[in-house]
Each structure stands twice: as C-alpha cells, then as structure tokens.
N, C-alpha and C positions, 0 to 999 in steps of 0.2 A: 604464489604464482605471479608472474609479471606479464604485462601486455605491451605489445607494440602494434597498436591498432592500425595506424596508417599503412604500415607495410602489408598487413593482411588485406586491407580493403583495396589497395592499389594493385594487388596481384591480378593478372588476367583471369577472367571467368573461364574455367575449363570444364570439360566433361570427364568426370572421374569414373566412368563406367557404370555398370548396372549395380543394383543393390547387392547382388551376390558377389560381384568382383570387388566392391569397396569394402574396406575394413569396417567392422561393427562399431557404431558410435559409442556404445557402452564400453568397449574395450579401450578406445582412445581416451574416454573420460577417466577410466580407472587409472590409466598411466599418468594422466595429468594430475589427478588427485594424489598419486603416489610420488609426485615430484620428478617424474622421469621425462626428460627432454620437454619441458613444459611448453616453451615457445614453439618448438617444432610441431608438437602434437596439437597445440591450439590452432596453428596454421592449417594443419591437415583437417581438423574438425571443421574449421571455417570453410575451407574449400569444398569439403564434402557436403555441406549444408547451405551453401551460399544461395542456391536457387530457391530453397525454401524460405530463407530470410528475405530474399528479394520479393517473393510473392507476398509476404506479410507487409513489407515496406510499400508495395504498390497500392495497398489499400489506403495508406495515409499520404500518398504522393500529392494530393491536392493541397496539403498543408505544409509540406517541407520538401526539400530536394532529396531525390532518391539516394544520392551519395551520403548525405548526412544521416538519413534514416538507416541505411545499411551499416554505417559506422556505429550507430546506436544499437543496431541489431547484434553487432559483434559484442558490444558490452553486455547485452542481455544474454548472449550465448555464454559468455565468460561467467556471469553471475549464476547461470543455470548449472554450469560445471561445478562451481563451488558448493552448491546446495544439493546436488543430485545424490540420491541414495542408490548406489550401484547394485544393491541387493534387491531393489524394487523390481516388480514385474512391469512397471510402466516404462514404455520405450522412452529413451532420452529425448528424442525430438519432440514428442508430445509434451513432455515436461518443460522443455526449453521454450516452446511456443508461448507459454504464459509469461515467462521472463522477458522474451523478446518484445512482445506486444506492450507489456507494462513499461519497459524502458522507452519505447518509441512514443507512447502516449504521453509520458512524463516530459519527454523532450519537446513535443509539440506544444504542450501546455506552458512550458517554461521558456521556450526560445524567444517569445515575444514577437513573432512574425505575423504579419497580416496574412490571412488565408489567400493563397495564390489563385488568380482568376485568369482564364485563357484570354489572349489578346482580342479575339473576335467578340468575346462577351464584354470586355472592357469598353469597346467602341459603342456597343449598344447601350451599355449602362450609362456612359457619359451623355449620350444623346437623350436618354430617358430623363436624366437629372436636369439637363439644360431645358428641355421642353417643360418639365414640371415646374422649374423655377420661373420661367418666363410666364407661364400660365398664372401662377400664384401672384406675380407682380401685377399682371394686367387685370385679373378678375378678383384678386383678393381672397381666393380660396384654393383648396387642393383639388385638382381634377379627378373625376371619377375614373375607374378602370376602363369604362366604355369610351370615355373621351380620350384617354391616353392611348387606347388601342387604335382609335381613328387617327390620331396625330402620328403615331409610330408606324402605322400601316401594317399592323399585325393583329392576330386574334388575341383574345383575352388570356388564353392558356399560355401563349408565348410571352405575353406581358408579365404574367405571374413569375415566369422564369427569370425575366430581366429584373423584376423587383427583388427577387430572392438574391440575385447576383449583387445588386446594389447594397443589400443588407450585409451580405458576406464580405463585401469590400471594407466594411467598417469594423469587422470582428477580429479580435486578436486571440481568441481562445476557443477550443472545441466545446467548452462548457458554457459559452456565452449565449444567451437566448436571442432569438430573432423575434421581433414584434409580430404578433399574430392576433387577429380578432377572436379566433376560436380557442386556441390553446397555446401553451408554451412550446416552442420548437427550438431545439438547440442545433448549433452549426454541425456538431458531430452527427446529428441525425440526417443531415442533408447531403453528406459526402458519400458518393457511391462510385464503384469501379467494377470492372469486369471480374475482379477477384472476390467481390463481396460474397457471392454464393458459396464459393469454395471456402472462404474464411469462416462463414457461418457454420459450415459442416465441421470444420476443424474445432470451432468453439463447442459444438455439441459433443464431439468426440471427447474433447478435453473435460467437459462437464461430466460425461459418463465415467471417465477414468477417475476423476476426483471422487465421484460418488462411490465407485467400487473400492477405492483406497480407504475412504472414510469408514465405510461399513465393514471392511476387513479389519480395521482398527477396533471397531465396536465389537466384533466377534472375539477379539483377544481380551476384552474386559471380563471381570468376574461375571458369572452367569446372570445374577439378578440385575446388575447394572445394564448389561446388554439387553435383557428382556424389557427393562423399563424404557430404554431409548427406542427400541423397536415399536413398542406400544405407543409411545408419545409421538414419534415422528414418521414412522411408516404407516401405522394404523390410524394415526391422527386422533388418538384417544385423549380425553381429558385426564387430569391427575386422579380424579375420583374413579373414572372408568378403568384406568390402569390399575389402581389399587384393588378394585373389585376383581379384575381378571387375575391378578397375581396373588390375591389374598393378603394384602398388606395395607396399612393405613395411608391416607393422603400425605401425611408428613413424611412417612417412610419413602414414598414415591419421590417426593421433592429431594429428600436427602440422598437417595440413590442416584438420581439424575445429576445432582450437584457433584457428587463424587466421580461419576462417570465423565462429566465435562472436565473436571480437574485432571483426570488421568489422560484424557485425549489431548490436553494442552501440553503434556510432557513430550519434549522433542524426540525422545527415544521411541515413543509410540506413533508419532505423527510424521515421521520422515517422508513417508510415501506421498503425503498430501500437503506438506507444509508450503510448497511453492504455489499450489493451487489455492490454498487458503489465503495466502498473501495477495494473490491476484484479486480475490474478492473483498479485500479490505475496503475499497470504495463503497461497497454495499453497506458497510457500517455507517458511513456518513449519510447515506441516503435515508437510513432509519434513525438519524440523529444520535448515533452511538459513536463516541470518539474512538480513534484507533487504539489508544492506550487502554481504554476500557475494554475494547474487543479482545485485545491480546491477553489481558490479564483476567477478565471475567467471562468473556464470551457470552454477552448478555442474550436474553431470550430471543429477541427478534432475529439476531444474526445466527443463533443456534438453529432456529427453524429454517432459515435460508440455506445454510450449509447442509443440514441433515435432510432437507426435503429435495435436494437435487436429484 
C-alpha cells in the first residue's frame, strides 16, 4: 500500500451521507488489503471517517496544530488498515481509534513543541512572572499566593490557573511533571476539551471490546488452560486455590497458565486484539516491564492488567 497523505488531508471536508448510505468501512478495508485501487479506497476511507479523526484530534489540540494532528490521524488510519483482521467482529472504526490516538500521542511527545497557550493567558502569565520577579528582588523571598492574588487583583483560584499556565509554558512533553506540593501532576492530566467526555466513552468502549476479544481467544484454548486463566484472572484465585478447584497441583497450574499465555501470544490467535494490546504497551513501562519483555514473555503484572480489563 502507498500513501499520499497531503492530498487526502487537503481535500475539503464533505458530508458523505448517513451510515446507511455510506459504504461499509470493513468492505473498503478488505479492498485495500487485497490491493484493489489502494489510493482511491484509502481516500474514500479517510473522507468517510475524517470527522471521527478530527474529534480525536481536538482532544490534543492544546499541544499541536489540528492540521498536523489530522495528518497523523491519517497515518494511524493507514496503520489500522494494515493490521485489521476483516474476519473480526470488532468494527473497524473502534479498532482504528487505538492506532489513531497512539500515533497522535507519539507525534506530540516527539515533535518537541512547547505546549500552546492562548494569547489572553500568556498576557496574565507574563504579568504574574514580572510581579513575582520584582517582589523577589525587593523582599528577597517568594511571595505567598495571598500576596500574589492581591497584586494581581484576582482570587486565589484564578491565581492557581495562572501558575499552572506559567508551568505549562516551560513544558515540552505531555509526560513532563508539573511541580506540586501535594503530588506529581503531569501536563497530559491538565489538558481538557469539550471532547474529553466523548473520548472517555470511546476509551471505555474500546476496553470492553478488547476484553471481549481477549476472552474469546481464551475460549479457543484447550479446556484446562482456559479454566486456569478464568480462575486466576476472572475469579482472582491464587495458584493454590485454582489447583484445589481444578484438582491439580500448584506447579500444574503454573505450567498450564504459562502454556496458555504462550498460545495467546501467537498472532494467529490474537489478531482480534493485537492492536488493542499494542495500545497498552505503555502500561508495561509503568510497571517497569520492558516492551521487549512484554512482547516475548508477557510478564505477570501486564498479564493481570490485560486479563482484568
């Protein structure tokens, strides 16, 4: 498959009719995967889903230009087409959402831009910094929030917002922490938009789909292996409790669980959730588990995270 991203992005946003009138996403993807008029069908797929991609992009519009994010969204759409299993019951657009968000997040983290701040907030931020600097020069100490509120002519809640803006102006990554007396706060946690609620709903739907796909794969495992995984991760039983329930030894439970995990790593069995699993790779680093280790051994902490969805 080949891409001509700029041509697709620059095409005018049009209304392609109702869901019933538009061609099925999965049919278009099948044609692209078969090598049939790839560029033409990718353009059609983009046009048909561009409003959905724009909705995801708006969530990150505080960190990058919409046009850039939408272009990254096209790349994510393209990646989803390459990996999507057309025999899966998961709707393509739900599957693609993971790839689109993943590509956008990677772009934001790697593009090296300072987080964008509205002009009106910049003015207040500059005034805040100037007053704070002059106070420190004159009194030799940092002003309290109460003092700064009086100088700025605003309440302390508004001042907190200005201080957060000042911190954001120095941040170049969504994963960079903002100094806080109480806890670590990351810039990605402070970015909000009117699409956040809708995006959260989509995330929950995607997680539900991943869970269904994963447990459908478990159901296709040999009987004892499936039972072991259900005891361990659905019923939250220990190795010993699982062994007692199934009438096997603890070592046998461990052995069956290991075999089951090995089978689930097989791409022939996990096509339905491979994209979702890759979206959760960052969870591995949170648990101090390397990506390579996760991909090859699926260590216990990440197993629990995926199977407990």
